[in-house]
C-alpha positions, 0 to 999 in steps of 0.5 A: 540576456541570460536573465530573460532566457531563465525567466522564459523557462521558468514561465514555461515551466509554470504553464505546464504545472498549471495545465497538469494540475487543472487536468487532474483537479477534478479526479482528486477531490471526485475519488476522495469521497469514495475512497473514505467510504471505504475505511472507518465501516466498509462493508457495502459493495463497491460499484461494478464501475470500478471494474472499467478502472482495471482494465490492463494496461500497457507500456505507458506512452512518452507524452502520457507518461506522469506521476498520477498514471505511473501510481495508479498502475502500481496500485493495480498490479503491486502484489502488496495491494492485491494481498491487502485487498484480497484480505479485506475481501475475505475478511468481508465474508468472515463477517457473513459467516459469523452472522450465520449464527443467529440463523437457524440450522437444518439438517437432513440425514438419510440412510439404508442398509443390513441390520442384524438383531438378536435381542429379547424382543426379537426372540419373544416375537420370532423365536431368535434373531431377525435379519431386516434392511433398516431405512432411515429418514430424518429433519432436525432444526435447530434454532440458537435463542441465547448464546451468552451474546457469543455470536453478537460479539463474535460478529462485531470482532469480524467487523472490527476485524473487517474494518482493519483489513479496509484500513490495511488496504488504504495503508498498503495503498498509500505506502505503495503510492508513495513508493511509486512517487519516489521510483518516479521522482528517482527515476527523472533525478537520476536521468537527469543527473546522468544529463549532465554528467555527460555534459561535464565529459563532454566539456572535458572532452572539449578542454582536452582537444584544446590543451592537445592542439596547444601541447602539440603546437608547442604552446601547451605545457605537458603537465597541462595535458596531463592534468585535464587527462585526469579530470576527462578519467574523473568525467567518465567515472561520474558518468559510469557511476550516473549510469549504474544509478539510473539503471538501478532506478529503473530496476526499482521503477519496474518492481514497484510499478510493473513495467520498465519506464519509456525515456521521456518522464512528466514533471512531478507536480509540485504538491506544495499546495495541499499541505497544512500551514503548520506542523501542528495541522499536519499532526493533527491531520495524520492523527484523524486520516492516517490509515496506520492508526485506523488499523490499530484502532480497529484491532483494539475494537476487535480485541474488546469483542473478543474479551466479550465473546470470551465471556459467553460460557459464563451462561447457559445455552438455549436452542430451540430444537424440531425433528422428525423421523419416518423409519421402518424395519429398526432394532429387528422389528418390522414396520414403521417408526415415526416421531416428532420432537418440538424441545427447548434445550439447555446447555450449560458447561459447569467445568472446562479444566478452568480454560475458560477463565484462561480464554477471558484472561489471554483476550484482556492482554490482547486489549492492552497488547493492542492499545501498545500497538496503536501507541507505537504507530503513533510515536512512528507516525509523529516521528515521520511527519517530523522528519518529514516537516523538516526535510521540507523546511530544509529543502524549501530554504536551501534550493534558492540559495543553490540555484544562486550558487549554479547561476553564480558558478557558471558565470564564473566558469565563463569568466574564467574561460574567457581569462584562461584564453588570454593567459590570466587564468591557469588550466586548473582554475578552469577545470576546477570552475568546471567541477564547481558547476557540475557539482552544484547542479547536482545539489540542485538536482537532489535538493529539488527532488528531496523537496518533491519526496517531502511534500509527498511523505507529508501527504502519505502520512496524512492519508492524503496521497491516493487523494491528491493524485486521483487514483482512489478507484485503482485502490478499490477495484474488487476483482471476482474470485477465480475458481481455476486458481483452486485445485 
């Protein structure tokens, strides 16, 4: 009978997971292409329809409280994500700023004011000094013709920095999504631990009542009553600790997601079907798709472009300069003075105190520094994947054994309770069996949560967590600058 009930519960849980999976599969794979387009070369504007994804959110209702929505809200409201997003948007504008070096510079100047002149010209013309109202109007145009490829290399550097910021946005998004997953899983974990702590206390209180009745009727011993009171006190301590852990989990949830959770939680979806078949495949995917490595690679490209830009002063600079002026009453002489000019001007610095050579050496070291950062990130990524894979394998092997332990401990508890009632077991045996059931259930809950977290950590390391949850649109939202923020 017990096995049939357990089978029915397992079937119901499986049906719920299948329904959730069908609900989100369509969103997951559609979002992958949009987010992947953002990382290696993200220079095009995101579609305006993404604005809908950032509609103001409210407290999630109990029947809608699931993992994908929680992570989406975290991506939309978390300050770390907002900071990375604004950094990426700023870097895109820096590319446009650097591209301005290829276009002409047009300057208009005008002036009017009092001028006193005492010169050989005024003394020859008017016999002394002269006071006039000086008027100037001029227009100049400068077009860079050649600058030692400095402008080109600066544009390349800014594009690489934009790629780095885009990849960093993805990395921060993956990290924030993982923190959201961890907060959600821990919330459910500590809620379940709190529930079984309450059940354990209720069971001990029931045993205490039973022993009290025996003691009052003269059947039981005083030592048994003291023993059960001790276990009741311990059960109360466990419940208090479980309450504290649950409150801490809710506080962490609020910090990551932005609001306090409701009291009902959907079961997090098992993600084992999205994991590779082997550790080697996981490492290969992570090395290709992990956004942290993409940040490091983009930083190397930016450093290379910066080093190339540092060589621009090895060459002369050529500019086309056009100018025209319309002036009146200059230098004490009445009348207009107009001029037009069109010149190709060369500027070539011959000596700058050795600063150009130092600049080139500095940027060369920056390239090596960026490569070292890339190598360190690769080692850290490899370590995290190996640790997550080991945790996944260990918890997957432990979970069925622990579930079997729970079933055996429950059967032992029921048998001990019957034997205690007929005097074949001591109270200590009964209380120990209850403690064993409680500890075994704790182990199952903890191991199941760690198994889920190991799955999602692997997805994060492979750069696939956001795609899996189907929340890429919440990350790619592009807000308009708010002028009211600036004085």
